C-alpha positions in Angstrom: 12.8 2.7 4.9 12.3 6.3 3.6 8.7 5.5 2.8 8.1 4.1 6.3 9.6 7.2 7.8 7.1 9.3 5.8 4.0 7.3 6.5 4.8 6.6 10.2 5.4 10.0 11.6 4.1 9.4 15.1 5.6 7.0 17.7 2.3 5.3 18.7 -0.9 4.3 16.9 -4.3 3.1 18.1 -7.1 1.4 16.1 -10.2 -0.6 16.7 -9.7 -4.2 17.7 -13.1 -5.3 16.5 -12.3 -5.5 12.8 -10.0 -8.5 13.1 -9.4 -9.9 9.7 -11.8 -7.5 8.1 -10.9 -5.0 5.4 -9.7 -1.6 6.5 -12.4 0.9 6.7 -15.2 -1.6 7.4 -17.9 -0.7 9.8 -16.5 -3.0 12.5 -13.0 -1.5 12.2 -14.0 2.1 12.7 -13.6 4.0 15.9 -16.7 6.0 16.9 -17.3 9.6 16.2 -15.9 11.9 18.9 -13.4 9.3 20.0 -10.4 11.2 18.5 -11.5 14.4 20.2 -11.9 12.7 23.5 -8.5 11.1 23.3 -6.9 14.5 22.4 -8.2 15.8 25.8 -6.3 13.2 27.8 -3.2 14.3 29.6 0.2 13.3 28.3 -0.5 13.8 24.6 1.0 16.6 22.5 -0.9 15.8 19.4 -3.5 13.4 17.9 -4.1 12.9 14.2 -7.1 10.9 13.0 -7.0 8.8 9.8 -10.0 7.3 7.9 -9.6 4.6 5.3 -12.7 3.8 3.2 -13.1 1.6 0.1 -14.6 3.2 -2.9 -15.8 1.5 -6.1 -15.5 3.9 -9.0 -15.4 1.4 -11.9 -17.1 -2.0 -12.2 -14.1 -3.3 -14.1 -11.5 -2.2 -11.6 -10.9 -3.1 -8.0 -12.1 -0.7 -5.3 -9.6 2.0 -4.4 -9.0 3.3 -0.9 -10.0 6.9 0.1 -7.7 8.1 2.9 -8.7 11.2 4.8 -6.2 12.8 7.2 -5.2 16.4 8.1 -2.8 17.5 5.4 -2.1 21.1 6.5 -0.7 23.7 4.2 2.3 21.6 3.1 1.2 18.1 1.9 4.7 17.4 0.8 5.7 17.2 4.5 3.1 14.6 5.3 3.0 12.5 2.1 5.9 10.8 0.2 5.2 12.7 -3.0 6.6 11.9 -6.4 7.7 15.3 -7.7 6.3 18.6 -6.6 2.7 19.3 -5.5 0.7 21.6 -7.8 -1.1 24.6 -6.5 -4.9 24.0 -6.3 -6.9 26.4 -8.4 -9.7 28.4 -6.8 -12.9 26.6 -6.5 -11.3 23.2 -6.8 -10.6 20.6 -4.0 -7.1 19.1 -4.1 -6.5 15.4 -3.8 -3.4 13.3 -4.0 -3.4 10.0 -5.9 -1.1 7.0 -5.6 0.9 5.7 -8.5 -1.5 2.8 -9.0 -4.3 5.3 -9.7 -2.2 6.8 -12.4 -1.8 3.5 -14.1 -5.3 2.1 -13.5 -7.4 5.2 -14.2 -5.1 7.1 -16.6 -4.9 10.2 -14.5 -2.2 12.8 -14.1 -1.5 15.8 -11.9 -3.3 18.9 -13.1 -6.4 17.0 -14.2 -9.8 17.0 -12.7 -11.5 13.8 -11.5 -15.2 13.9 -12.4 -15.8 10.3 -11.4 -14.6 11.0 -7.8 -16.7 14.2 -7.7 -19.8 12.2 -8.8 -19.1 9.6 -6.1 -19.3 12.3 -3.4 -22.3 14.1 -4.9 -25.0 12.0 -3.2 -27.5 14.9 -3.4 -26.7 17.2 -6.4 -27.2 20.9 -5.9 -30.0 22.8 -7.6 -27.7 23.9 -10.4 -26.6 20.3 -10.9 -23.0 21.2 -9.9 -21.1 18.6 -7.9 -20.5 19.1 -4.2 -16.8 19.2 -4.9 -14.7 19.4 -8.0 -11.6 17.3 -7.3 -8.3 18.4 -8.7 -5.3 16.1 -8.7 -2.6 18.1 -7.1 0.1 15.4 -6.8 1.2 11.8 -6.9 2.4 9.9 -3.8 4.1 6.6 -3.3 2.0 3.9 -1.7 3.6 0.5 -1.3 0.7 -0.9 0.7 -2.2 -0.8 -1.8 -1.7 -2.0 -5.3 -5.3 -1.2 -6.2 -4.9 2.5 -5.7 -5.5 5.1 -3.0 -6.5 8.8 -3.0 -5.7 11.1 -0.1 -7.9 14.1 0.8 -7.9 16.5 3.7 -10.0 15.4 6.7 -11.9 18.6 6.7 -13.0 17.9 3.1 -14.1 14.4 4.1 -16.2 15.7 7.0 -17.7 18.4 4.8 -18.8 16.0 2.1 -19.8 13.0 4.2 -20.4 14.2 7.7 -19.0 10.9 9.0 -16.5 11.6 11.8 -15.6 8.0 12.5 -11.9 7.1 12.1 -9.9 4.0 11.3 -6.7 4.9 13.2 -5.3 7.5 15.5 -1.7 8.7 15.4 -0.5 9.7 18.9 2.4 11.9 19.9 2.9 11.3 23.7 4.5 14.1 25.6 8.0 13.7 26.8 8.2 11.7 30.0 4.6 10.4 29.6 3.9 6.9 31.1 2.9 5.2 27.9 1.3 2.1 29.6 -0.8 4.4 31.7 -1.8 6.4 28.7 -2.9 3.3 26.9 -4.9 2.2 29.9 -6.7 5.6 29.8 -7.5 5.2 26.2 -8.8 1.7 26.7 -11.0 3.0 29.6 -12.3 5.8 27.4 -13.1 3.3 24.6 -14.9 1.1 27.1 -16.9 4.1 28.5 -18.0 5.2 25.0 -19.1 1.6 24.3 -20.9 1.3 27.5 -18.4 -1.2 29.0 -17.0 0.5 32.0 -14.1 -1.5 33.4 -15.2 -3.1 36.7 -11.8 -2.8 38.5 -8.7 -0.8 38.4 -6.8 -3.8 37.1 -9.1 -4.1 34.2 -8.6 -0.4 33.4 -4.9 -0.9 33.4 -4.8 -4.0 31.3 -7.8 -3.3 29.1 -9.5 -6.6 30.1 -13.0 -5.3 30.0 -14.4 -8.3 28.2 -13.5 -8.1 24.6 -10.7 -5.7 23.7 -12.0 -2.6 22.0 -8.7 -1.0 20.8 -5.3 -2.1 20.1 -1.9 -0.3 20.0 1.1 -0.5 17.8 4.3 1.5 18.0 6.0 2.9 14.9 9.1 0.9 15.7 7.0 -2.4 15.8 5.3 -1.6 12.5 8.6 -0.6 10.9 10.4 -3.8 12.2 7.5 -6.0 11.0 7.4 -4.4 7.6 11.1 -4.6 7.0 11.1 -8.2 8.2 8.4 -9.1 5.6 10.4 -7.2 3.0 13.6 -9.0 3.8 11.8 -12.4 3.9 10.4 -11.7 0.4 13.9 -11.1 -1.0 15.8 -13.6 1.1 16.0 -15.9 -2.0 18.2 -13.3 -3.7 20.9 -13.6 -1.1 21.0 -17.3 -1.5 21.1 -16.9 -5.3 24.0 -14.5 -4.9 25.9 -17.0 -2.7 25.2 -19.8 -5.2 26.3 -17.6 -8.1 29.6 -16.8 -6.4 30.1 -20.5 -5.5 29.5 -21.5 -9.1 31.9 -18.8 -10.3 34.7 -19.8 -7.9 34.2 -23.5 -9.0 34.5 -22.4 -12.6 37.7 -20.5 -11.7 39.2 -23.5 -10.0 38.2 -25.8 -12.9 39.5 -23.4 -15.5 42.9 -22.9 -13.9 43.3 -26.6 -13.1 42.8 -27.3 -16.8 45.3 -24.5 -17.7 47.8 -26.0 -15.3 47.5 -29.4 -17.0 47.8 -27.8 -20.4 50.7 -25.5 -19.5 52.9 -27.8 -17.4 55.7 -27.6 -20.0 55.5 -23.8 -19.9 55.7 -23.6 -16.1 58.5 -26.2 -16.2 60.5 -24.1 -18.6 60.0 -21.1 -16.4 61.4 -23.1 -13.5 64.4 -24.2 -15.6 65.0 -20.5 -16.5 65.3 -19.7 -12.8 61.8 -18.7 -11.6 61.1 -19.8 -8.1 58.0 -21.7 -6.9 56.7 -18.5 -5.3 57.2 -16.5 -8.6 55.4 -19.1 -10.6 52.5 -19.1 -8.2 52.5 -15.3 -8.3 52.1 -15.5 -12.1 49.2 -17.9 -11.8 47.6 -15.8 -9.0 48.0 -12.6 -11.1 46.2 -14.2 -14.0 43.4 -15.3 -11.7 43.2 -11.8 -10.2 43.0 -10.2 -13.7 40.4 -12.5 -15.0 38.3 -12.3 -11.8 38.5 -8.5 -11.9 37.2 -8.5 -15.5 34.4 -10.8 -14.5 33.5 -8.6 -11.5 33.4 -5.5 -13.7 31.3 -7.2 -16.3 29.0 -8.6 -13.5 28.5 -5.1 -12.0 27.6 -3.6 -15.4 25.2 -6.4 -16.2 23.7 -6.2 -12.7 23.2 -2.4 -13.0 21.5 -2.9 -16.4 19.1 -5.5 -14.9 18.5 -3.2 -11.9 17.5 -0.4 -14.1 15.0 -2.6 -16.0 13.6 -4.0 -12.7 13.2 -0.5 -11.1 11.9 1.5 -14.1 10.1 -1.2 -16.1 9.1 -4.3 -14.1 8.0 -2.6 -10.9 5.7 -0.1 -12.5 4.2 -2.7 -14.8 3.7 -5.4 -12.2 3.0 -3.5 -9.0 2.0 0.0 -10.2 4.6 1.8 -8.1 8.1 3.2 -8.5 11.1 3.7 -6.3 14.4 5.7 -6.6 17.4 3.8 -7.9 20.1 3.9 -5.2 23.4 2.2 -6.1 25.2 1.0 -2.9 28.7 1.9 -4.1 30.4 0.8 -0.9 28.7 -2.7 -0.8 29.4 -3.2 -4.5 33.1 -2.3 -4.1 33.4 -4.6 -1.1 31.7 -7.5 -2.9 33.9 -7.0 -6.0 37.0 -7.0 -3.8 35.9 -10.1 -2.0 35.2 -11.9 -5.3 38.6 -10.8 -6.7 40.4 -12.0 -3.6 38.5 -15.3 -3.6 39.3 -15.8 -7.3 42.9 -15.1 -6.8 43.2 -17.5 -3.9 41.3 -20.2 -5.9 43.7 -19.7 -8.8 46.7 -19.9 -6.5 45.5 -23.1 -5.0 44.8 -24.6 -8.4 48.2 -23.5 -9.7 50.3 -25.0 -6.8 50.8 -28.1 -8.9 52.3 -25.9 -11.6 55.4 -25.4 -9.5 55.8 -29.0 -8.5 58.2 -31.7 -9.8 55.7 -32.9 -12.4 55.8 -29.6 -14.2 59.6 -29.6 -14.2 59.8 -33.2 -15.5 57.2 -32.4 -18.2 59.9 -30.4 -20.0 61.6 -33.7 -20.9 58.8 -34.5 -23.3 60.2 -31.8 -25.6 63.8 -33.1 -25.5 
């Protein structure tokens, strides 16, 4: 959720609807040059931020990485979910920010230059054979969307090096009180006009039904909800495994204390002869159940934390080429431990009810 908050700063996004199913950054999925500037002139918008995503093959043995160009401003840390601090860019160098996958796949680190990327953007070398830009890795950012790696550069650098002003997405900040459906209709009409498909009726302009849809909209809330739903669905099995583990544990507690009751009938019968009431004997059994369950809960938490550290700091970087901060949900763990201890205590109490019955008292006769 922290990452989504960082990568989805605006409430509304627009992209081309013609790249359906294609890879991001393909020719069909790009908005035409000048479209972002035209949208920025529409009333009801405080800000428009263009984004360009383009695949780039740097190595024949590695998958293509994604080059993202967007306005970074003077403080990239405010627009990118950086890992650590951003480094100052030396004079004469062009700062870029790489994802964690690039670090693992290409062996790069902050503070290094990237000659391969500089060569990729030097289509026509200068007379002195110097590259058009000397890229300097100024920081690392977290990217959970692209396991093959991504590099971010300022849009002004992209335009200077490529001259290609087309965009993949536009981030929109509508003004307060703006009629969002009307704004979307204006953007659809603008897209139709630039494509030579002027809507024939006012209804078409409102609904965007000018033949084939040219642009599509998504709100940050919708993208966020969809992303979290996919994430929760991916890890839904862990909740079932947790429930199964607790069920097996309680079954083990019930079986264990039932066996103890059978083995300790004489002991409980003697306690009854000595004057302990049924309630007191059940309290002894329940106390033992609470103690053993508490020990099991503590051991389970320690083991779970150890497994979590391995997953977060070893398995994730090796398998997915990204890291995340380890956040221990103390409140949830305490609540779960308390629920397990209570459940274990009740289970032991139910299993020990027979210990206070007539059979336990009569079992003392076996020693007479």
